[in-house]
Phi, psi and omega in degrees: 000126178246156185225134170248111180277184184289324177254112179301346181280351180237065185286155172291159181312320178268015191286152176288169173312147174311133181288160179287176185279343184282128184300332179296333180263357180266114184300325178295319179291317176304314180292328174291326174298317175293324179298312181303312175303313178298317177298317185292324178293324177297323181293316173304321175293324179288323183292324176298316178294328179286329187272000179301136179245118196250006185304322186249024182240008184239142182285329177207179188296325182294309180305323183288320180296321177292320176293318178298319173298318179290330176291318178301319183286334173295318180294326180290314181298333184264013179294144185256100180283104189304320185270007181251131180299131176289316168233156184230358179207169178218134171244125174254119180281158179269321188231167173285155182292134175266194180301327184259006181246120177281340183211166179100137183209154183306123180083354182288141189229134182233127169273129183257126181215191188282333183214165172284138175230130174230157178274187187298342179269352180094005182276132184295137177249329175227127177265134176307135181295349183263357180283153177315315185291346174279344186308311179305338179301323184261341189254326186304141181212179180296323174295316179229092191286337185058037172077017181258126178276319185218134170239125179241127178255147178248142171252145186227145172246107189071230178258007185265130177285123187241342186202164167216164184218129186251144165230119175272094191294344185263356177263115188289341181287342184277147179290148174263011177288164177301139179285170184283323174302318173303310178300311179302317179297322175297319187264000179310141173296139185242114180236127185108203183281173186299141182265166174280170180235030185297331182275349185236015181304129177268160185305316178294332173286320182299318179300324172289315179305322177267010176298158192285160181296326192285341186256145166269135185237137174243124188243119175266120182210136180285174179302128172093359181276355175084023185292328181295313175303312181302310180304312181296317181292327178294320178299314184300316180299309187298322175299322175293315184280336185223049186301314182298317184288318177284331170305326180280315195265333179083160178229155182215139167255127182241125177250172179286335184196169178301318178302314183297310185300316173302328178292320186263354194295343181271347186296311184291315178300332175292337178263007175085008179256125185238004190253008187268132183274159177226140184198162168263173173297321183299327178297319180298328190250023186287058182279332183229167176285121182269114178240347186245179177215155183252150167287161182315315176302308179300315181295329176290318182287322179293331178274356179297138179294341179293344179294333179295327180285321180297317179300313183304310183302314183296321177291308183282002173286348176285342179282124186248121182308123180296140182237347183239151179291168170244130185240118179257120179268126172225105183068239179265359183254148178239130180242128188243123169266100185301163183302319188288328177286323176296325180292326174295319180295315176300316184292318180304320180292327179294316184296327185294340177069027170283160187295152186307318185288325177292315180294324177292333180276338178284326186303313180297323180291328186284321178294318183295326175299320178298329175288318176306314179307312178292324175298321176292320177299323181281005180094356172284166186232066185284149176248187180302331180294322179295312180307312183294323177294320175299316178298341180260005182287152179308319187293318174298315183290331181287326181289317175305308180296324176289319178284309188233068185293157177291139177233135173273118179306323173296320175296325176296310179294325176303311188291323173306315186272348184248339185249101185305317186284326175295316179295323179292327180293322190257348171260004181299127184077355176255309181246144175288173176295318181298319183292323170300316174295325174305325192253349175291138174292137174294323174244106178301137175280154185275325188211168180298313186299321183275346184301138178275069183300141172251176179295322179290337173292318181297330179284328174293320179295319176299320178293319178286329176296323179288329174294337178271309192218135192293138179279138180300131181256142184261170176282328177205139180233131168256121185251100185268155177053047190287337187291355181263004190272146166281163176308318186289328173296314176305321177300318179299316174292315176307327175298330175280001176215041179297320184257007181240196174244175187218151160247117180246122192245131177182183178209115191293342174283350188247016169296119181237024171244156176307326180263024186298151185295127176258338181214128186289331179301312183297316181296321183289329176291331179282336180283346181097003185236056184293346184266007186297144169289132177251127178243145182241125172260125184242350183272123189261124177256341189261304191278130183292163187302306182299323182280326177287325174303323184286309183297335181288351173297339178278346187302313180305340183260345186235340182203067183305133179093347181282133180288135182289158180281132178263107185285132177266359183289134181283331172281118185291339176095169179260122188214122180217148173244120181235145169288141177221131183264357180181186182293330182300320177296323180295312180299324177296324176293326177294319179296327180293318181284334179282354165289343178266164181281138170120187185271148175233131184246130168254106190255133183209160175301149189304324187289342180264356181303311179299325176291322178288326177296318181297311190295329174294315178300317181295326178281354187071030178259117181296140176215167175243172166255158180309135177100341179269134186286128179289150180229180184289342178270326184235105187242008183252125177241123177275113186247123171290142182304329181287347182250007194275337189297136178091342185266163178212158181212150176300319180225148181227137168252121178254107179281129168054079177304320185295327180289333174295316179300304188301337187286350181260164182288342178213164186291319181301315171299321177296318175292332166300312177300320182294319176303320178298306185299327181282355188235030176263355187264138178270319184240344185189147183223127167244124179260117172253144180199147170251318175284162177302143179287153183302144184298332176299339177270358178303000000 
C-alpha cells in the first residue's frame, strides 16, 4: 500500500519516490486537476438545469407546476458543497469486459463519488457510489480483487484534495490492513451534524446497503458499528436503484426523537437525496394533543400487543344485530328486506374481516342490492343508478346508522380508559384485573379535547384509526433505535409499510424502556415483517478500543449472550476516570477537552442537567442543547442522558454514572442507559464521579 501526502518531502514509510516538479508527472496534481474539472462540469450541469425553459412543453398549469418542482429538486441535488469531497476514490480495472463482465475495460478508470458527474460530451467524470461499477470500491479485497488492479483513496482538508493512498490488489506483497487515510477519515473530528460514511463503507456494511427493495432487513449493531449510517445509505441506494417506484410510494426515516433527527438530517442531502421524510413515532400517531404521561406500569400495559384485541372487540361491539326489517318506498311500491336477511348481510361483512369503515360503507349497497333482487323478480330492470338511489334513501341510512354506527377512534379509546365496566367487558380474558386498573384514568375525562392523552394513548388511537380505515403504506421505512419501541408502536410503524419494505436498526443492549425489545424475531412479528433477514454488525468504527472495552463490562448484566463490539480502531483513544468533588471539576474537564479539536458532549443524568447548566454559565463556558448545531466557536453540548442515544461527539465527559442508573425506574434499564452514555465518544472519554461507580463496572 502506498501513500502520497500533502507535502512530498514528508512521505509515509511506504510512499513512492517524490514526484517530479512537472505537474503532468505529479499524480497529486493530476488528481487535483481532475477534481477541478469535475467541479466545473457539475456547475455546468446545474447551470443547464437552471436554464431549462418549460413554458411551451407542458399541457396545462398542473403539469407545469410538477415539472417546475422536479427541476428545482434537480438543481438542489446538483449543488456543489464546497467542504464535501466530490469524489473520494478511484478504481482502475485490469481487463476489458468479457462475456460475464457487464462493465470495466482495459485501462478504464472510474472516480467514485457522491453523485454522477459528466462532461459536455456526456462522458462520466465521477461515478455515483451506488452504481454497479462502484461496488468493488467497497467489496474488492486481496482474496477477491473483482478485476481491480488499483484502488485509490483520497484525503481531503476541507474541500481540497491533499493526499492519496493506493492499494494494488493484485500485489501479494502489500498489506491487507486498513489504510491510513481510511483510519483518518473514521477518526476525523466532527463538528456539526452527522456525516455520511460513503467513503468508508465496509464490505459487511455494503452488503446490507445494497440489499434489495423487496426484503426487510433488521440490523443488530453495537455502539459505533455504523448501523444508523448503513440504514441511511440503504435508503439512498434504494432511491437510486428504484427511483420511479419509490417516487410514487414514498420513503420515511423514523428516529427516537427530534434531536436525533436533526443530527442525521444532512446525511441524505449530502448524497443528493432530498425527498425522504423524517419523523418520530409520536409524529406518526399525532391524532390528539399529548399533554399527559403514564407511569411505567400503565405505559407497559398500553404498549402490549394484547391491547389491539381489546380495541378490536370494543370497536366491533358497536355493530348491533338487526331486529327490524328495512322498508324502501319507490314510487307506489314498497320493498321490504326482512330482519333475517339483514342479519345474513351483516354476518357476511363481519366474516370478511374488512375494516370497520369499509364494511360500514358497503352495508347500504348490500341492502340496496337486496332490494334490486326483489325488483328484478317483480319484472323490473333496475340498473346501478337505481341501486345507488336506494342506498341513499332515508330508510337505508337510518338502518345503517342503527346497525353499524360511525365510531370516532379517539372517543373509543377515551371510553375504554374512562369506563371501567366498558373496559372490563372487552378486556375479559385478555387483560388481568390489575392490568385494567393500571390503565384506567383516576379522573375520567369529559371530552377528547380535555383528555390528558399520553404518548401511549396516541398509539392506541392510531390502532383504532387503522381498524376503521386503512393507513397509507409507504414503499420503504427506516426505523432507527427500534429496540425501544413497544409492540403497539411496532404495529403503528408496520402499518406504514404493509405493502413496502423496512430497514430496522437497533441494539438490544441499548434498550432503555421497561418494554424494550428482548428478541428481534418477536419485534419483527409485531412489525408484520416476521420473515425479515437479521444481520449483525460487530466491528466498531466509532468508539475507541479502551472506551468500548470498559462499557462492555455491562453487557453480561444488560444483554447476556450478546457479542461485544470489536473495535478496529488503531488509536486506543483517550480514557480517564476521575474523582470529582463538585460541578467545578466537571466544568474543568469540559474546558480541558475543548482545548482539543472537535466536538464535546457533557452527558449527565436528567436531574443533574440544571445544576451543570448553571455551573457552565457561571464559568462562562458556552454550551448548546441537543439538536442545536455545533459551530467552531461553540462546540460543547449539554446532553441529558435520556436524549444521548444515537448522538456522538469527539470527546465526552460523563457525569456521575450512578446517577444515570438511578434515574431509571429499574436497575437493568438504568445500566442500559449507562451503556448508551458510555459509548458516545469518538476519540476520548472522561468519567467524573463523586459517588461510587456502579459495581457492574468494577
